[in-house]
KEBA-290741 format. One line per 2 residues: number of its first residue (from 0); for each residue y, z, x of N, C-alpha, C. Coordinates in nm, 2 decimals, decimal comma, m for minus. Atoms other than C-alpha are relative to their C-alpha. Layout:
N
NUM	Y Z X Y Z X Y Z X | ...;
END
This chain:
116
0	m0,12 0,00 0,08 0,00 0,00 0,00 0,13 0,00 0,09 | m0,12 m0,01 m0,09 0,25 0,09 0,28 0,02 m0,13 0,07;
2	m0,01 0,13 m0,07 0,17 m0,23 0,46 0,05 m0,11 m0,09 | m0,05 0,10 0,10 0,23 m0,44 0,15 0,15 0,02 m0,02;
4	m0,15 m0,03 0,02 0,57 m0,27 0,10 0,08 m0,05 0,12 | m0,07 0,05 m0,12 0,67 m0,35 0,46 0,00 m0,15 0,00;
6	0,00 0,15 0,01 0,57 m0,71 0,42 0,10 m0,05 m0,10 | m0,09 0,04 0,10 0,76 m0,74 0,10 0,15 0,02 0,04;
8	m0,14 m0,03 m0,05 1,07 m0,58 0,26 0,04 m0,11 0,11 | m0,03 0,10 m0,10 1,05 m0,83 0,56 0,03 m0,14 m0,07;
10	m0,02 0,13 0,07 1,02 m1,13 0,32 0,14 0,00 m0,07 | m0,13 0,00 0,07 1,32 m1,02 0,11 0,11 0,00 0,10;
12	m0,10 0,00 m0,11 1,52 m0,95 0,43 0,02 m0,14 0,06 | m0,01 0,13 m0,06 1,44 m1,29 0,57 0,07 m0,10 m0,10;
14	m0,07 0,09 0,10 1,54 m1,47 0,24 0,15 0,03 m0,01 | m0,14 m0,04 0,00 1,86 m1,27 0,23 0,08 m0,05 0,12;
16	m0,07 0,05 m0,12 1,94 m1,37 0,59 0,03 m0,14 0,00 | m0,02 0,15 0,01 1,89 m1,74 0,53 0,11 m0,03 m0,11;
18	m0,10 0,02 0,10 2,10 m1,72 0,21 0,14 0,03 0,05 | m0,13 m0,04 m0,04 2,38 m1,55 0,39 0,05 m0,07 0,12;
20	m0,04 0,07 m0,12 2,41 m1,79 0,68 0,14 m0,06 m0,01 | m0,13 0,05 0,01 2,72 m1,96 0,55 0,11 0,11 0,00;
22	m0,09 m0,11 m0,01 2,88 m1,62 0,50 0,02 0,05 0,14 | m0,01 m0,05 m0,13 2,80 m1,52 0,85 0,08 m0,10 0,09;
24	m0,08 0,10 m0,07 2,95 m1,85 0,98 0,15 0,02 m0,02 | m0,15 m0,02 0,03 3,28 m1,77 0,80 0,05 0,12 0,07;
26	m0,05 m0,12 m0,08 3,29 m1,43 0,98 0,02 m0,04 0,14 | m0,01 0,03 m0,14 3,23 m1,58 1,32 0,11 m0,10 0,02;
28	m0,10 0,10 m0,01 3,45 m1,89 1,27 0,06 m0,02 m0,14 | m0,05 0,00 0,13 3,67 m1,86 0,96 0,04 m0,14 m0,05;
30	m0,04 0,13 0,04 3,76 m2,23 0,96 m0,12 m0,08 m0,05 | 0,12 0,08 0,04 3,40 m2,36 0,91 m0,01 m0,02 m0,15;
32	0,02 0,03 0,14 3,36 m2,54 0,58 0,09 m0,12 m0,04 | m0,07 0,11 0,05 3,53 m2,80 0,36 0,13 0,06 m0,07;
34	m0,13 m0,05 0,05 3,90 m2,75 0,27 0,07 m0,12 m0,07 | m0,07 0,11 0,07 4,10 m2,96 0,02 0,14 0,04 m0,05;
36	m0,13 m0,02 0,05 4,46 m3,00 m0,08 0,05 m0,14 m0,05 | m0,04 0,13 0,05 4,55 m3,29 m0,31 m0,07 m0,12 0,07;
38	0,06 0,12 m0,07 4,49 m3,61 m0,10 m0,06 0,04 0,13 | 0,05 m0,04 m0,13 4,39 m3,41 0,21 m0,14 0,07 m0,02;
40	0,13 m0,06 m0,01 4,02 m3,33 0,28 m0,03 0,03 0,15 | 0,02 m0,04 m0,14 3,96 m3,13 0,60 m0,13 0,08 0,01;
42	0,13 m0,07 m0,02 3,61 m3,03 0,71 m0,02 0,04 0,15 | 0,03 m0,06 m0,14 3,54 m2,80 1,01 m0,15 0,03 0,01;
44	0,14 m0,02 m0,03 3,19 m2,79 1,16 m0,01 0,12 0,10 | 0,02 m0,11 m0,09 3,04 m2,50 1,35 0,00 m0,04 0,15;
46	0,00 0,05 m0,14 3,02 m2,71 1,67 0,14 m0,03 0,05 | m0,15 0,02 m0,03 3,41 m2,72 1,67 0,04 m0,14 m0,01;
48	m0,05 0,13 0,03 3,44 m3,07 1,54 0,06 0,00 m0,14 | m0,07 0,01 0,13 3,65 m3,17 1,24 0,00 m0,14 m0,05;
50	m0,03 0,13 0,06 3,70 m3,46 1,00 0,11 0,02 m0,10 | m0,11 m0,01 0,09 4,03 m3,51 0,83 0,02 m0,13 m0,07;
52	m0,02 0,12 0,08 4,07 m3,76 0,55 0,13 0,02 m0,08 | m0,13 m0,01 0,07 4,42 m3,83 0,41 0,01 m0,12 m0,10;
54	0,00 0,10 0,10 4,44 m4,03 0,08 m0,12 m0,02 m0,07 | 0,12 0,02 0,09 4,21 m4,13 m0,20 m0,05 m0,14 0,01;
56	0,04 0,14 0,01 4,21 m4,50 m0,25 0,01 m0,07 0,13 | m0,02 0,05 m0,13 4,35 m4,61 0,08 0,02 0,13 0,09;
58	0,00 m0,12 m0,07 4,28 m4,34 0,33 0,00 m0,01 0,15 | 0,00 m0,01 m0,14 4,33 m4,24 0,69 m0,10 0,10 0,04;
60	0,10 m0,09 m0,04 4,03 m4,08 0,85 0,01 0,03 0,15 | m0,01 m0,04 m0,14 4,06 m3,88 1,17 m0,11 0,10 0,03;
62	0,09 m0,10 m0,04 3,81 m3,68 1,36 0,02 0,04 0,15 | m0,01 m0,04 m0,13 3,78 m3,49 1,68 m0,05 0,15 0,01;
64	0,04 m0,14 m0,02 3,75 m3,13 1,81 0,12 0,09 m0,03 | m0,10 m0,10 0,03 3,94 m2,82 1,72 m0,02 0,13 0,08;
66	0,00 m0,13 m0,07 4,03 m2,49 1,89 0,10 0,08 m0,07 | m0,09 m0,09 0,06 4,21 m2,19 1,77 0,01 0,13 0,07;
68	m0,01 m0,13 m0,05 4,35 m1,86 1,88 0,06 0,08 m0,11 | m0,06 m0,08 0,10 4,53 m1,58 1,70 0,11 m0,06 m0,08;
70	m0,12 0,05 0,06 4,83 m1,79 1,61 0,00 m0,15 m0,03 | m0,01 0,15 0,00 4,76 m2,16 1,66 m0,14 m0,07 m0,02;
72	0,11 0,09 0,02 4,51 m2,42 1,54 0,03 m0,13 0,06 | m0,02 0,13 m0,07 4,48 m2,73 1,76 m0,11 m0,10 m0,04;
74	0,10 0,11 0,03 4,32 m3,05 1,63 0,02 m0,11 0,11 | 0,00 0,10 m0,10 4,24 m3,28 1,92 m0,06 m0,13 m0,06;
76	0,04 0,12 0,07 4,23 m3,62 1,74 m0,05 m0,10 0,11 | 0,05 0,10 m0,09 4,00 m3,87 1,92 0,08 m0,13 0,00;
78	m0,07 0,12 m0,01 4,19 m4,17 2,04 0,15 0,01 m0,03 | m0,14 m0,02 0,04 4,53 m4,02 1,95 0,05 0,12 0,08;
80	m0,07 m0,11 m0,07 4,70 m3,69 2,03 m0,05 0,13 m0,06 | 0,03 m0,13 0,05 4,68 m3,32 1,96 0,10 0,04 m0,11;
82	m0,08 m0,05 0,10 4,81 m3,17 1,64 m0,01 0,15 0,00 | 0,00 m0,14 m0,01 4,92 m2,81 1,66 0,06 0,06 m0,13;
84	m0,05 m0,06 0,13 4,96 m2,58 1,35 0,00 0,15 0,02 | 0,01 m0,14 0,02 5,04 m2,22 1,29 m0,08 0,01 m0,13;
86	0,09 0,00 0,12 4,79 m2,10 1,03 0,00 0,15 m0,06 | 0,01 m0,13 0,07 4,74 m1,82 0,78 m0,11 m0,01 m0,11;
88	0,10 0,00 0,11 4,44 m1,73 0,56 0,05 0,10 m0,11 | m0,03 m0,08 0,12 4,49 m1,59 0,21 m0,12 0,01 m0,09;
90	0,10 m0,02 0,10 4,28 m1,48 m0,08 m0,14 0,01 0,06 | 0,13 m0,03 m0,06 3,99 m1,34 0,12 m0,06 m0,12 0,08;
92	0,03 0,11 m0,08 3,99 m1,64 0,35 m0,05 m0,12 m0,08 | 0,03 0,12 0,08 3,95 m1,89 0,06 0,12 m0,10 m0,01;
94	m0,12 0,09 m0,01 4,30 m2,04 0,12 0,04 0,00 0,14 | m0,04 0,02 m0,13 4,42 m2,18 0,44 0,14 m0,07 0,00;
96	m0,13 0,06 0,00 4,79 m2,25 0,50 0,03 m0,05 0,14 | m0,04 0,06 m0,13 4,88 m2,49 0,79 0,14 m0,04 0,00;
98	m0,14 0,04 m0,01 5,23 m2,54 0,91 0,01 m0,07 0,14 | 0,00 0,08 m0,12 5,28 m2,82 1,17 0,10 0,06 0,10;
100	m0,09 m0,04 m0,12 5,43 m2,71 1,51 0,03 m0,13 0,08 | m0,04 0,13 m0,07 5,62 m3,01 1,65 m0,01 m0,12 m0,09;
102	0,00 0,13 0,08 5,63 m3,37 1,54 m0,15 m0,05 m0,02 | 0,13 0,06 0,03 5,32 m3,52 1,37 0,03 m0,12 m0,09;
104	m0,01 0,11 0,09 5,29 m3,86 1,22 m0,09 0,01 m0,12 | 0,10 m0,01 0,11 5,02 m3,74 0,98 0,05 0,11 m0,10;
106	m0,03 m0,11 0,08 5,14 m3,40 0,85 0,14 0,05 0,04 | m0,14 m0,03 m0,04 5,51 m3,32 0,83 0,05 0,13 m0,07;
108	m0,04 m0,12 0,07 5,52 m3,01 0,60 m0,12 0,09 m0,01 | 0,10 m0,10 0,02 5,33 m2,69 0,53 m0,10 m0,05 m0,11;
110	0,10 0,03 0,10 5,00 m2,75 0,34 m0,09 0,12 m0,03 | 0,09 m0,11 0,03 4,79 m2,50 0,15 m0,13 m0,06 m0,05;
112	0,14 0,05 0,03 4,41 m2,58 0,15 m0,08 0,10 m0,08 | 0,09 m0,09 0,07 4,15 m2,43 m0,08 m0,14 m0,03 0,05;
114	0,14 0,02 m0,04 3,79 m2,38 0,04 m0,08 m0,05 m0,12 | 0,09 0,05 0,11 3,54 m2,58 m0,16 m0,13 0,06 0,01;
END
């Protein structure tokens, strides 16, 4: 009986661990996931790559690598330049506000993204 209880506990614990992987990723890297704001779709991967899509019918698609520290998010766009943003998380990290730092030909004003 005791052995069966231990096995059941291990199985429940393993299932809970696999189900919580996305939650754990958010704790380690709060950017990981898909973020949307109107015509903007920004997806961050756990390998520190991103894909940014601007527009619905006619769209601009950018991808590359990202880095962040306590104040700044840097998107290193492949074949182009770096985009630097100050950032802020709101609503238990389900909203991301990006404010461009410097000149950008893609994003010129503050944007509030919602996690999908």
